[in-house]
TIRO-2110 file (N, C-alpha, C; in Angstrom, 1 decimal):
// TIRO-2110
109.0, 150.6, 137.2, N, 1, A
107.8, 150.8, 137.9, CA, 1, A
107.8, 152.2, 138.5, C, 1, A
106.6, 152.8, 138.5, N, 2, A
106.4, 154.1, 139.2, CA, 2, A
105.6, 153.8, 140.5, C, 2, A
106.1, 154.2, 141.6, N, 3, A
105.3, 154.2, 142.8, CA, 3, A
104.9, 155.6, 143.2, C, 3, A
103.6, 155.8, 143.3, N, 4, A
103.0, 157.1, 143.7, CA, 4, A
102.6, 156.9, 145.1, C, 4, A
103.0, 157.8, 146.0, N, 5, A
102.7, 157.7, 147.4, CA, 5, A
101.9, 158.9, 147.8, C, 5, A
100.7, 158.6, 148.3, N, 6, A
99.7, 159.6, 148.7, CA, 6, A
99.4, 159.5, 150.2, C, 6, A
99.7, 160.6, 150.9, N, 7, A
99.3, 160.6, 152.3, CA, 7, A
97.8, 160.9, 152.4, C, 7, A
97.1, 160.2, 153.3, N, 8, A
95.6, 160.5, 153.5, CA, 8, A
95.4, 162.0, 153.7, C, 8, A
94.1, 162.4, 153.3, N, 9, A
93.7, 163.8, 153.5, CA, 9, A
93.5, 164.1, 155.0, C, 9, A
93.1, 165.4, 155.2, N, 10, A
92.9, 165.9, 156.5, CA, 10, A
91.7, 165.2, 157.1, C, 10, A
92.0, 164.7, 158.3, N, 11, A
91.0, 163.9, 159.0, CA, 11, A
90.4, 164.7, 160.2, C, 11, A
89.2, 164.3, 160.6, N, 12, A
88.5, 164.9, 161.8, CA, 12, A
89.1, 164.3, 163.0, C, 12, A
89.2, 165.1, 164.0, N, 13, A
89.7, 164.6, 165.3, CA, 13, A
88.6, 164.2, 166.2, C, 13, A
88.8, 163.3, 167.1, N, 14, A
87.8, 162.9, 168.1, CA, 14, A
87.2, 164.1, 168.7, C, 14, A
85.9, 164.2, 168.9, N, 15, A
85.2, 165.3, 169.5, CA, 15, A
84.9, 166.4, 168.5, C, 15, A
85.4, 166.4, 167.3, N, 16, A
85.1, 167.4, 166.3, CA, 16, A
84.0, 166.8, 165.3, C, 16, A
83.4, 167.7, 164.6, N, 17, A
82.4, 167.3, 163.5, CA, 17, A
81.4, 166.3, 164.0, C, 17, A
81.0, 166.4, 165.2, N, 18, A
80.0, 165.5, 165.8, CA, 18, A
80.5, 164.1, 166.1, C, 18, A
81.8, 163.9, 166.1, N, 19, A
82.4, 162.6, 166.4, CA, 19, A
82.5, 162.4, 167.9, C, 19, A
82.4, 161.2, 168.4, N, 20, A
82.6, 161.0, 169.9, CA, 20, A
84.0, 161.2, 170.3, C, 20, A
84.2, 161.7, 171.5, N, 21, A
85.6, 162.0, 172.0, CA, 21, A
86.4, 160.7, 172.2, C, 21, A
85.8, 159.6, 172.3, N, 22, A
86.5, 158.3, 172.6, CA, 22, A
86.7, 157.5, 171.3, C, 22, A
86.6, 158.2, 170.1, N, 23, A
86.7, 157.6, 168.8, CA, 23, A
88.1, 157.0, 168.7, C, 23, A
88.2, 155.7, 168.2, N, 24, A
89.5, 155.1, 168.0, CA, 24, A
90.2, 155.8, 166.8, C, 24, A
91.5, 155.9, 166.9, N, 25, A
92.3, 156.5, 165.8, CA, 25, A
92.0, 155.9, 164.4, C, 25, A
91.9, 154.5, 164.4, N, 26, A
91.6, 153.8, 163.1, CA, 26, A
90.3, 154.2, 162.5, C, 26, A
89.4, 154.8, 163.3, N, 27, A
88.0, 155.1, 162.8, CA, 27, A
87.8, 156.6, 162.5, C, 27, A
88.9, 157.4, 162.5, N, 28, A
88.8, 158.8, 162.2, CA, 28, A
88.5, 159.0, 160.7, C, 28, A
87.4, 159.6, 160.4, N, 29, A
87.1, 159.9, 158.9, CA, 29, A
87.8, 161.1, 158.4, C, 29, A
87.8, 161.3, 157.1, N, 30, A
88.2, 162.5, 156.5, CA, 30, A
87.3, 163.6, 156.9, C, 30, A
87.8, 164.8, 157.1, N, 31, A
86.9, 166.0, 157.3, CA, 31, A
86.4, 166.4, 155.9, C, 31, A
85.4, 167.3, 156.0, N, 32, A
84.8, 167.8, 154.7, CA, 32, A
85.9, 168.5, 153.9, C, 32, A
86.7, 169.3, 154.6, N, 33, A
87.8, 170.0, 154.0, CA, 33, A
88.8, 169.1, 153.3, C, 33, A
89.1, 168.0, 154.1, N, 34, A
90.0, 167.0, 153.6, CA, 34, A
89.4, 166.3, 152.3, C, 34, A
88.2, 166.0, 152.3, N, 35, A
87.5, 165.4, 151.1, CA, 35, A
87.6, 166.4, 149.9, C, 35, A
87.3, 167.7, 150.1, N, 36, A
87.3, 168.7, 149.1, CA, 36, A
88.7, 168.8, 148.5, C, 36, A
89.7, 168.9, 149.3, N, 37, A
91.0, 169.0, 148.8, CA, 37, A
91.5, 167.8, 148.0, C, 37, A
91.1, 166.6, 148.4, N, 38, A
91.4, 165.4, 147.7, CA, 38, A
90.8, 165.4, 146.3, C, 38, A
89.5, 165.8, 146.3, N, 39, A
88.9, 165.9, 144.9, CA, 39, A
89.6, 166.8, 144.0, C, 39, A
90.1, 168.0, 144.5, N, 40, A
90.9, 168.9, 143.7, CA, 40, A
92.2, 168.2, 143.3, C, 40, A
92.8, 167.5, 144.2, N, 41, A
94.0, 166.8, 143.9, CA, 41, A
93.8, 165.8, 142.8, C, 41, A
92.7, 165.1, 142.8, N, 42, A
92.5, 164.1, 141.7, CA, 42, A
92.4, 164.8, 140.4, C, 42, A
91.8, 166.0, 140.4, N, 43, A
91.7, 166.7, 139.1, CA, 43, A
93.2, 167.1, 138.6, C, 43, A
94.0, 167.5, 139.6, N, 44, A
95.4, 167.8, 139.2, CA, 44, A
96.1, 166.5, 138.7, C, 44, A
95.9, 165.4, 139.4, N, 45, A
96.5, 164.1, 138.9, CA, 45, A
96.0, 163.8, 137.5, C, 45, A
94.8, 164.1, 137.1, N, 46, A
94.3, 163.9, 135.8, CA, 46, A
95.0, 164.8, 134.8, C, 46, A
95.2, 166.1, 135.2, N, 47, A
95.9, 167.1, 134.4, CA, 47, A
97.3, 166.6, 134.1, C, 47, A
97.9, 165.9, 135.1, N, 48, A
99.3, 165.4, 135.0, CA, 48, A
99.3, 164.1, 134.2, C, 48, A
98.2, 163.7, 133.7, N, 49, A
98.1, 162.4, 132.9, CA, 49, A
98.6, 161.2, 133.7, C, 49, A
98.3, 161.2, 135.0, N, 50, A
98.7, 160.1, 135.8, CA, 50, A
97.6, 159.0, 135.6, C, 50, A
98.0, 157.7, 135.8, N, 51, A
97.1, 156.6, 135.8, CA, 51, A
97.7, 155.6, 136.7, C, 51, A
96.9, 154.7, 137.2, N, 52, A
97.3, 153.7, 138.2, CA, 52, A
96.8, 152.3, 137.8, C, 52, A
97.7, 151.3, 137.8, N, 53, A
97.3, 150.0, 137.6, CA, 53, A
96.8, 149.3, 138.8, C, 53, A
97.1, 149.8, 140.0, N, 54, A
96.7, 149.3, 141.2, CA, 54, A
96.7, 150.4, 142.3, C, 54, A
95.8, 150.4, 143.2, N, 55, A
95.8, 151.3, 144.3, CA, 55, A
95.8, 150.5, 145.6, C, 55, A
96.8, 150.6, 146.4, N, 56, A
97.0, 149.9, 147.6, CA, 56, A
96.8, 150.8, 148.8, C, 56, A
96.0, 150.5, 149.7, N, 57, A
95.7, 151.4, 150.8, CA, 57, A
95.7, 150.8, 152.2, C, 57, A
96.1, 151.6, 153.2, N, 58, A
95.9, 151.2, 154.6, CA, 58, A
94.4, 151.0, 154.8, C, 58, A
94.0, 150.1, 155.7, N, 59, A
92.6, 149.9, 155.9, CA, 59, A
92.0, 150.9, 156.9, C, 59, A
92.8, 151.8, 157.5, N, 60, A
92.3, 152.8, 158.4, CA, 60, A
91.3, 153.7, 157.7, C, 60, A
90.3, 154.1, 158.3, N, 61, A
89.2, 154.8, 157.6, CA, 61, A
89.6, 156.0, 156.8, C, 61, A
90.4, 156.9, 157.3, N, 62, A
90.8, 158.1, 156.6, CA, 62, A
91.6, 157.8, 155.3, C, 62, A
92.5, 156.7, 155.4, N, 63, A
93.3, 156.3, 154.2, CA, 63, A
92.4, 155.6, 153.2, C, 63, A
91.5, 154.8, 153.7, N, 64, A
90.6, 154.0, 152.9, CA, 64, A
89.7, 155.0, 152.1, C, 64, A
89.2, 156.1, 152.8, N, 65, A
88.3, 157.1, 152.2, CA, 65, A
89.1, 157.9, 151.1, C, 65, A
90.4, 158.2, 151.4, N, 66, A
91.3, 158.8, 150.5, CA, 66, A
91.4, 158.0, 149.2, C, 66, A
91.7, 156.7, 149.4, N, 67, A
91.9, 155.8, 148.3, CA, 67, A
90.6, 155.7, 147.5, C, 67, A
89.4, 155.6, 148.1, N, 68, A
88.2, 155.5, 147.4, CA, 68, A
87.9, 156.8, 146.6, C, 68, A
88.3, 158.0, 147.0, N, 69, A
88.1, 159.2, 146.2, CA, 69, A
88.9, 159.0, 145.0, C, 69, A
90.2, 158.6, 145.1, N, 70, A
91.0, 158.4, 143.9, CA, 70, A
90.5, 157.4, 143.0, C, 70, A
90.1, 156.2, 143.5, N, 71, A
89.6, 155.2, 142.6, CA, 71, A
88.2, 155.6, 142.0, C, 71, A
87.4, 156.3, 142.7, N, 72, A
86.2, 156.8, 142.0, CA, 72, A
86.5, 157.8, 140.9, C, 72, A
87.4, 158.7, 141.2, N, 73, A
87.8, 159.8, 140.2, CA, 73, A
88.4, 159.1, 138.9, C, 73, A
89.2, 158.0, 139.1, N, 74, A
89.8, 157.4, 138.0, CA, 74, A
89.1, 156.1, 137.5, C, 74, A
88.0, 155.9, 138.1, N, 75, A
87.2, 154.7, 137.8, CA, 75, A
88.0, 153.4, 137.9, C, 75, A
88.6, 153.2, 139.1, N, 76, A
89.4, 152.1, 139.4, CA, 76, A
89.0, 151.3, 140.6, C, 76, A
87.7, 151.3, 141.0, N, 77, A
87.3, 150.7, 142.2, CA, 77, A
87.7, 149.2, 142.3, C, 77, A
87.8, 148.5, 141.1, N, 78, A
88.1, 147.1, 141.2, CA, 78, A
89.6, 146.9, 141.4, C, 78, A
90.4, 148.0, 141.3, N, 79, A
91.8, 147.9, 141.5, CA, 79, A
92.3, 148.3, 142.9, C, 79, A
91.4, 148.4, 143.8, N, 80, A
91.7, 148.8, 145.2, CA, 80, A
92.0, 147.6, 146.0, C, 80, A
93.2, 147.7, 146.7, N, 81, A
93.6, 146.6, 147.6, CA, 81, A
93.9, 147.2, 148.9, C, 81, A
93.3, 146.6, 150.0, N, 82, A
93.5, 147.1, 151.3, CA, 82, A
94.6, 146.2, 152.0, C, 82, A
95.5, 146.8, 152.7, N, 83, A
96.5, 146.0, 153.3, CA, 83, A
97.0, 146.5, 154.6, C, 83, A
97.2, 145.7, 155.6, N, 84, A
97.7, 146.1, 156.9, CA, 84, A
99.2, 146.5, 156.8, C, 84, A
99.8, 146.2, 155.7, N, 85, A
101.2, 146.6, 155.5, CA, 85, A
101.4, 148.1, 155.3, C, 85, A
100.3, 148.8, 155.1, N, 86, A
100.4, 150.3, 155.0, CA, 86, A
99.8, 151.0, 156.2, C, 86, A
99.3, 150.2, 157.2, N, 87, A
98.9, 150.8, 158.4, CA, 87, A
100.1, 151.3, 159.2, C, 87, A
99.9, 152.2, 160.1, N, 88, A
101.0, 152.8, 160.9, CA, 88, A
102.0, 151.8, 161.4, C, 88, A
101.5, 150.6, 161.8, N, 89, A
102.4, 149.6, 162.3, CA, 89, A
102.8, 148.5, 161.3, C, 89, A
102.6, 148.8, 160.0, N, 90, A
102.8, 147.9, 158.9, CA, 90, A
104.3, 147.5, 158.7, C, 90, A
104.5, 146.5, 157.9, N, 91, A
105.8, 146.0, 157.6, CA, 91, A
106.3, 146.5, 156.2, C, 91, A
107.3, 147.3, 156.1, N, 92, A
107.8, 147.7, 154.8, CA, 92, A
108.2, 146.5, 153.9, C, 92, A
108.8, 145.5, 154.6, N, 93, A
109.3, 144.4, 153.8, CA, 93, A
108.1, 143.6, 153.2, C, 93, A
107.1, 143.4, 154.0, N, 94, A
105.9, 142.7, 153.5, CA, 94, A
105.1, 143.5, 152.5, C, 94, A
105.2, 144.8, 152.6, N, 95, A
104.5, 145.7, 151.6, CA, 95, A
105.3, 145.6, 150.3, C, 95, A
106.6, 145.6, 150.3, N, 96, A
107.4, 145.4, 149.1, CA, 96, A
107.1, 144.1, 148.4, C, 96, A
107.0, 143.0, 149.2, N, 97, A
106.6, 141.7, 148.7, CA, 97, A
105.2, 141.8, 148.0, C, 97, A
104.3, 142.4, 148.7, N, 98, A
102.9, 142.5, 148.1, CA, 98, A
102.9, 143.3, 146.8, C, 98, A
103.7, 144.4, 146.7, N, 99, A
103.8, 145.2, 145.5, CA, 99, A
104.4, 144.3, 144.4, C, 99, A
105.5, 143.6, 144.7, N, 100, A
106.2, 142.7, 143.8, CA, 100, A
105.3, 141.6, 143.3, C, 100, A
104.4, 141.1, 144.1, N, 101, A
103.4, 140.1, 143.7, CA, 101, A
102.5, 140.6, 142.6, C, 101, A
102.3, 141.9, 142.4, N, 102, A
101.4, 142.4, 141.4, CA, 102, A
102.0, 142.1, 140.0, C, 102, A
103.3, 141.9, 139.9, N, 103, A
103.9, 141.5, 138.7, CA, 103, A
104.2, 142.7, 137.7, C, 103, A
104.7, 142.3, 136.5, N, 104, A
105.1, 143.4, 135.6, CA, 104, A
103.9, 144.2, 135.0, C, 104, A
102.7, 143.7, 135.2, N, 105, A
101.5, 144.4, 134.7, CA, 105, A
101.3, 145.7, 135.4, C, 105, A
101.8, 145.8, 136.6, N, 106, A
101.6, 146.9, 137.5, CA, 106, A
102.8, 147.9, 137.3, C, 106, A
102.6, 148.8, 136.4, N, 107, A
103.7, 149.8, 136.1, CA, 107, A
103.6, 151.0, 136.9, C, 107, A
102.3, 151.4, 137.3, N, 108, A
102.0, 152.6, 138.1, CA, 108, A
101.2, 152.2, 139.3, C, 108, A
101.7, 152.2, 140.4, N, 109, A
101.0, 151.8, 141.6, CA, 109, A
100.9, 152.9, 142.6, C, 109, A
99.7, 153.2, 143.1, N, 110, A
99.5, 154.2, 144.1, CA, 110, A
99.4, 153.6, 145.5, C, 110, A
100.1, 154.1, 146.4, N, 111, A
100.1, 153.7, 147.8, CA, 111, A
99.5, 154.8, 148.6, C, 111, A
98.5, 154.4, 149.5, N, 112, A
97.8, 155.4, 150.3, CA, 112, A
98.0, 155.0, 151.8, C, 112, A
98.6, 155.9, 152.6, N, 113, A
98.8, 155.6, 154.0, CA, 113, A
99.0, 156.8, 154.9, C, 113, A
99.9, 156.6, 155.9, N, 114, A
100.0, 157.5, 157.0, CA, 114, A
101.5, 157.9, 157.2, C, 114, A
101.6, 159.0, 158.0, N, 115, A
102.9, 159.4, 158.5, CA, 115, A
103.1, 158.9, 159.9, C, 115, A
104.3, 158.6, 160.3, N, 116, A
105.6, 158.7, 159.6, CA, 116, A
106.0, 157.5, 158.7, C, 116, A
105.1, 156.6, 158.7, N, 117, A
105.4, 155.3, 157.9, CA, 117, A
105.8, 155.7, 156.5, C, 117, A
105.0, 156.5, 155.8, N, 118, A
105.2, 156.7, 154.3, CA, 118, A
106.6, 157.4, 154.1, C, 118, A
106.9, 158.5, 154.9, N, 119, A
108.2, 159.1, 154.7, CA, 119, A
109.3, 158.2, 155.0, C, 119, A
109.2, 157.3, 155.9, N, 120, A
110.2, 156.4, 156.2, CA, 120, A
110.4, 155.3, 155.1, C, 120, A
109.2, 155.0, 154.5, N, 121, A
109.2, 154.0, 153.4, CA, 121, A
109.9, 154.7, 152.2, C, 121, A
109.6, 155.9, 151.9, N, 122, A
110.3, 156.6, 150.8, CA, 122, A
111.8, 156.7, 151.1, C, 122, A
112.1, 157.1, 152.3, N, 123, A
113.5, 157.2, 152.7, CA, 123, A
114.3, 155.8, 152.5, C, 123, A
113.6, 154.7, 152.9, N, 124, A
114.2, 153.4, 152.7, CA, 124, A
114.5, 153.1, 151.3, C, 124, A
113.5, 153.4, 150.4, N, 125, A
113.6, 153.0, 149.0, CA, 125, A
114.6, 153.9, 148.3, C, 125, A
114.8, 155.2, 148.7, N, 126, A
115.8, 156.0, 148.0, CA, 126, A
117.2, 156.0, 148.6, C, 126, A
117.3, 155.7, 149.9, N, 127, A
118.6, 155.9, 150.5, CA, 127, A
119.1, 154.6, 151.2, C, 127, A
118.2, 153.6, 151.4, N, 128, A
118.6, 152.4, 152.1, CA, 128, A
118.5, 152.5, 153.6, C, 128, A
118.0, 153.7, 154.1, N, 129, A
117.8, 153.9, 155.5, CA, 129, A
116.5, 154.7, 155.7, C, 129, A
116.0, 154.6, 156.9, N, 130, A
114.7, 155.4, 157.2, CA, 130, A
115.0, 156.7, 157.8, C, 130, A
116.3, 157.2, 157.7, N, 131, A
116.7, 158.4, 158.4, CA, 131, A
116.6, 159.7, 157.5, C, 131, A
116.5, 159.5, 156.2, N, 132, A
116.4, 160.7, 155.3, CA, 132, A
115.1, 161.5, 155.6, C, 132, A
115.2, 162.8, 155.7, N, 133, A
114.0, 163.6, 156.0, CA, 133, A
113.2, 163.8, 154.8, C, 133, A
111.9, 163.3, 154.9, N, 134, A
111.0, 163.5, 153.8, CA, 134, A
109.7, 164.1, 154.5, C, 134, A
109.3, 165.3, 153.9, N, 135, A
108.1, 166.0, 154.5, CA, 135, A
106.9, 165.7, 153.6, C, 135, A
106.1, 164.7, 153.9, N, 136, A
104.9, 164.4, 153.1, CA, 136, A
103.7, 164.9, 153.8, C, 136, A
103.1, 166.0, 153.4, N, 137, A
102.0, 166.6, 154.0, CA, 137, A
100.7, 165.8, 153.8, C, 137, A
99.7, 166.1, 154.6, N, 138, A
98.4, 165.4, 154.5, CA, 138, A
97.9, 165.8, 153.1, C, 138, A
97.6, 164.7, 152.3, N, 139, A
97.1, 164.9, 150.9, CA, 139, A
98.3, 165.2, 149.9, C, 139, A
99.5, 165.1, 150.4, N, 140, A
100.7, 165.2, 149.5, CA, 140, A
100.9, 164.0, 148.7, C, 140, A
101.6, 164.2, 147.6, N, 141, A
101.8, 163.1, 146.6, CA, 141, A
103.3, 163.1, 146.2, C, 141, A
103.9, 161.9, 146.2, N, 142, A
105.3, 161.7, 145.7, CA, 142, A
105.3, 160.7, 144.6, C, 142, A
106.3, 160.8, 143.8, N, 143, A
106.5, 159.8, 142.7, CA, 143, A
107.9, 159.3, 142.9, C, 143, A
108.0, 157.9, 143.0, N, 144, A
109.3, 157.2, 143.0, CA, 144, A
109.4, 156.4, 141.7, C, 144, A
110.6, 156.5, 141.1, N, 145, A
110.9, 155.7, 139.9, CA, 145, A
111.7, 154.5, 140.4, C, 145, A
111.2, 153.3, 140.2, N, 146, A
111.9, 152.1, 140.7, CA, 146, A
112.4, 151.3, 139.5, C, 146, A
113.6, 150.9, 139.6, N, 147, A
114.2, 150.0, 138.5, CA, 147, A
113.9, 148.6, 138.9, C, 147, A
114.3, 148.2, 140.1, N, 148, A
114.1, 146.8, 140.5, CA, 148, A
113.7, 146.9, 142.0, C, 148, A
112.4, 146.7, 142.3, N, 149, A
111.9, 146.9, 143.6, CA, 149, A
112.6, 145.9, 144.6, C, 149, A
113.2, 146.5, 145.6, N, 150, A
113.8, 145.7, 146.7, CA, 150, A
113.7, 146.4, 148.0, C, 150, A
114.3, 145.9, 149.0, N, 151, A
114.2, 146.4, 150.4, CA, 151, A
114.9, 147.7, 150.6, C, 151, A
115.9, 148.1, 149.8, N, 152, A
116.6, 149.3, 150.0, CA, 152, A
117.3, 149.8, 148.8, C, 152, A
117.4, 151.2, 148.7, N, 153, A
118.1, 151.8, 147.6, CA, 153, A
117.8, 151.3, 146.2, C, 153, A
116.5, 151.3, 145.9, N, 154, A
116.1, 150.8, 144.6, CA, 154, A
115.3, 151.9, 143.8, C, 154, A
115.2, 153.1, 144.4, N, 155, A
114.3, 154.1, 143.8, CA, 155, A
114.9, 155.5, 143.7, C, 155, A
114.4, 156.3, 142.9, N, 156, A
114.8, 157.7, 142.8, CA, 156, A
113.5, 158.5, 143.0, C, 156, A
113.6, 159.5, 143.9, N, 157, A
112.5, 160.4, 144.1, CA, 157, A
112.4, 161.3, 142.9, C, 157, A
111.4, 161.2, 142.1, N, 158, A
111.2, 162.0, 140.9, CA, 158, A
110.6, 163.4, 141.3, C, 158, A
109.6, 163.4, 142.2, N, 159, A
109.0, 164.6, 142.7, CA, 159, A
108.2, 164.3, 143.9, C, 159, A
107.9, 165.4, 144.6, N, 160, A
107.1, 165.4, 145.8, CA, 160, A
106.3, 166.7, 145.8, C, 160, A
105.0, 166.6, 145.8, N, 161, A
104.1, 167.8, 145.7, CA, 161, A
103.3, 167.9, 147.0, C, 161, A
103.1, 169.1, 147.5, N, 162, A
102.3, 169.4, 148.6, CA, 162, A
100.8, 169.5, 148.0, C, 162, A
99.8, 169.5, 148.9, N, 163, A
98.5, 169.6, 148.5, CA, 163, A
98.3, 171.0, 147.8, C, 163, A
98.9, 172.0, 148.3, N, 164, A
98.8, 173.4, 147.8, CA, 164, A
99.4, 173.4, 146.3, C, 164, A
100.5, 172.7, 146.1, N, 165, A
101.0, 172.7, 144.7, CA, 165, A
100.1, 171.9, 143.8, C, 165, A
99.5, 170.8, 144.3, N, 166, A
98.5, 170.0, 143.5, CA, 166, A
97.3, 170.9, 143.2, C, 166, A
96.9, 171.7, 144.1, N, 167, A
95.7, 172.6, 143.9, CA, 167, A
96.0, 173.7, 142.8, C, 167, A
97.3, 174.0, 142.6, N, 168, A
97.6, 175.0, 141.6, CA, 168, A
97.7, 174.4, 140.1, C, 168, A
97.7, 173.1, 140.0, N, 169, A
97.9, 172.5, 138.7, CA, 169, A
96.5, 172.6, 138.0, C, 169, A
END
């Protein structure tokens, strides 16, 4: 199985872009710049011949919008799954169970979420600990090759790309 891990794009902060100052973190949308960069990133993903059997996203607005851009670009709207297990307070163990429940038909799965959750999740899968330093930028994409998905040391980091690198593809 290949796990592709995408951090949400650049989001607007409360009080910016006409948003109220008391906006909840969960309701922060992508900024226009964030949307534009993600559309360019989807073009790069297509150039790389990536495809996804499922897209699993945090339900927080900026992550959900990021996942929707990808599912629209790849015509995968029916394959989008929202889960609290990718929210900042989500459970890696329950996320692994949810991914496993997709079965063998899901060979390429895209996860969309937040930091520091995603870098800790990558660290857990490649090293067995959440302490390995992984720098996943907003809009950054990583690929993990997984032989047998489990709670620890079950994956190899194949690559990690910054949004700038994706934009150059």
